[in-house]
N, C-alpha and C positions, 0 to 999 in steps of 0.2 A: 658717467663717474659711478663708480660700484658702490652696491650699501653692502654688501658681503665680501667680506677683507679674507681670501687666500691666505693667510697668516702660515697654516702649514707645508707651505712652500717655503719659505725662509729658509734658506741654509744656516738656523741656529736654534740653539740650545732653548727651549720652551725653559723659562722660568716660572711661569704662572699664569692663566688666562682667567681673568677677572670678569666682574659682570658685561663690564665695558672694555676694559685695555685689554690688552695680550703685552708680557713683557716677557723681554728676550736679553739674552747673556753675550756680550762683545769681551773681547779681552779684558779692559782695563773699566767698560761704562756697563751701560745699558739700553737697549733697544725698548722705547716704551711705543706700540701703537694704539692708539686712541678707535676703535670701529663704530659702529651705528647701532649697537647695541642700545637698546635703550630697558634701564631695568625701575619694578615700583613693587614696592612692600615684598620686596626680596628675592621675586621672581625676575628673570630675564622674560621681557615680553616677545609675543612671537614675532614681529612685522618691527623691522629697523626704519632709522629716521633718517632720509638721506641727505649726507652731506656735514651729521649731529658730532663725527670727528673729527670732524676737519674744524668745526667751529670750536670745541671743548680743546682741543688741541692748541689753535691760536689764540683766543682771551685767555688760555692758561702759560702761552707765550707773552702775552701782551700782560701781563700780570706778576710776573714771573719777575720781568726786564723793570716797571715800574715799583718795584716794593723790594729790592736789593740793596738799598740804603736800609731796609728794616732790618731781615733776614736774609742772612743767602739764603740761597737755593740749588736743588739738582738738576735744574736747565743747564745743559751743554749747547747744542744748535738744536735746527730742524732745518739748515742745509741740506741737501742732497749730493750736494758735489763733494762735502766734507762729511761722507761717511763712508765706510770702509769700501773696498775694492769689490768684493763680491757682494755688496747689498747695490751695486750700481745697479743689476739689471732689472733691479725689483724696484724702482723708481715711483712708476706709475701703481705699485701699490701703496706707498713709502709716501708718498710726495703730499704734505702739506696737514697728515694726520699722524706724522711718526716723531720725535723727538729724542737724541740722547742726550744720556741723560747720566748723572755720576751713580756712580753704587754704592747706597748706603746702608748702615743697619739699621731695619723701621722700626721705630718706639710704640707698642701696640694698643694706642689710646688715638682716637676720633677727639678732633677737638673744636669744639662748638661752640658758637657767639653767638649773642639770640641781643637782636637789636629790637626785636618788637616781637609781640606775647600773640603769635600763631600755631597751625598745626598742629602736632604731640604738644608741643608747648599749651597752648590754649586749653588742650581735653584735657590737662592734670592740672591745671589752676583751677577748672569749671569743678575737677571733682574734688579736687581738697586744697586748691590754695596754696599749692607750689606745683613748685618748675623743677622736675632732675633734683629732688630734695631741700629745696632753698623756699623758703616760705615768704610770699609778695603779698604785699596791702592788699585789702578787697578793694570791690568796683573796679577792676580795672575791665575795659571792653575789651573783644576780641582787633586784634591788630593792632593794640596801643604800643607806643615806644616807653621804653624802658627809661629809666631817668637816665641809668648806667646802662653797660653790653653786662648782660650776662656770661657765666664762663660755665657751659655744663659739660663735661666731658663723659664720653662712654669709651667701652671697649670697643677693639678693633675686633671684630669676630671675622673669622675663617669662613665657617659654615651660619646661613638662621641669621638670627637678630643682635645686632649687638646691643648691650646692658648699659643703658645713664648709671653712672655711679657717682659718687662726692667727688669733691675734690678732696679731702682726705685720702677715700679710699685711692687715688688714682696717686697720692705720694706714696703710699704703702707700693704701688706696682713699679712707680718707676724712680722713689727717690724724691725727696725734699727742693733738691736742687733744681733735678729735671722740671719736678714741676710748674717751680716759680718759674719756670723761662717759657716753660711750654704757654701757661695762663700770659706770663706779659707779652709776646710773640705773636698770639693769636687776638689779642686785646688790641693791640694796636697794629695788626695788620686790617683789622677788619673797622676798624677806627679811622684808620685811613683812606681805605678804600672806600667806606660809605661816605667819607667826606667827600671825594673825586666822583664817586657813582653821583652823589645828590646834586653835583653843578651837572650834572649831564640828563636829569632830568628819573635819574631811578634811585630807590630805595634799594639799599640789601637788607631784606630782614633777616634773615641771618642766613650763619654759614657755614662752613667746615674746613678745618685744615691738618692736615697731616705732617710731620716730622721724621726726621732721620739721623741717626750719628754719622758723622763724616771727618776721618779724619780727628778727629775729639769733639767735634763742634756738629751741635743742632741745627739742622738746617730744613729749610722747606722741600715737602717733597709732593710727590700725586699730581692733583692739579690745583687750580689757586683761581675760587672766584668764579666759576663757571655756572649756568643753568644747572647742570647736575648737581653742584655742591651746593648752590645759594637759593635764597627765595627770592628774587628779583620783583618787584614792583614799581608801576609808572606813576613818580611821583604825581601826578595832574589828577588822579582817579583815585589818590589817596583817603580813603574815609574810612578815620575807627569805630567799630562797633560792630564791623562783618567781615566776610574773608575780601580780598584785594584781589584783582585779576593781577595778571604775573605773567612773565615774560621766562616761566622754567618748567620744569614737567610735573609743577603742581595741574594744569592744566590736564596732561595725564592721567594723574593718581584721580580727580575728581571724574571725569569717563568711564573710569573700573569701575568706582563705585557705585554711580550711576547704573550698572549696569547688576548689578547685585551679586559681584560676586564674592566667593567665601573667600578669598584671600589664603587657602588651600589645597588650591586645585591648581589645574594647569591654566594658565591665562586668557579671558579671552582676546582675539583677535583683534588691530584697533585698525574701525573706517579709515579711510583717505583719507574724511573732512580732516578727522584726529591725528594725524600723521602728516596731511603737508600744514594745518595751523602749530602744530607740533614745531616742525621746519622752521615756518617765520620765526614764530616765537624767537628762538636760539639766535636768528639771523639775525633780527632787528635787535634786540641784545646787544650785542657785539657790535654792530654799526652806531649805534650810541655811545655805547664806552668807547669804542674805539679809536670814533670818529672818521673810518673809512666805511666804503663797501664791502660787503660781504663777496669780492668777486675771486673765486679760486679754480681754475682748470690743471 
């Protein structure tokens, strides 16, 4: 299985090439391909994680199917046999790591839901007792579970850092009704997924969602509840008051921090051990959540 996807050979118009996903135009829909690229601190790292794109696509497909009763989404198919005829010669590139999705007008907001205090939220709380401008009670420990999930939106930047914004600022950007809808959908999605994952021995500490307009309806787009967009912790190792072991790219972030990299220059290469362990973490969380072996060829 190749880890560098030669998507330039695909005879379609390129809409965008993000840090991980490449998006192509079809007549009525879009083709979304998840590569094996991995990003951290707003940089694409020089080393891919083998089969990562397949993991992201297949786990998103699982969640899109599972959460349809909560909110409709853009997923249409991952069945190569249903792809346009001119894409059939590229099945070896597209198989398992691509999906055809609805074409939407993207809403420029990252909808982040936090069930536990960790990562940048913990750093912010240590500094001034707030998370994304929300004042929290004193005395919280790292990795503590919130009484209720926090909704902390940010702008969706095309380049550079996303910027945390308040819910009031979000209303100014998208309007009161849309803001209410996005918040409600996000919290319902997180709560439902967190309850399901807990039964599988996984804590979803936080996650992000993206939405778009499709035929005057807000729908879920991009990816859903993957190790790239979420913090997944093994429930049997959960101990508040310290960082948690994880099944997501926090492991890669931690390695990069340990190298002393300044986060303002080209990132260092990942050692083979870090690449292999990251691949294993992604695939293990897929297997735990879906109950199926990660067997794609």
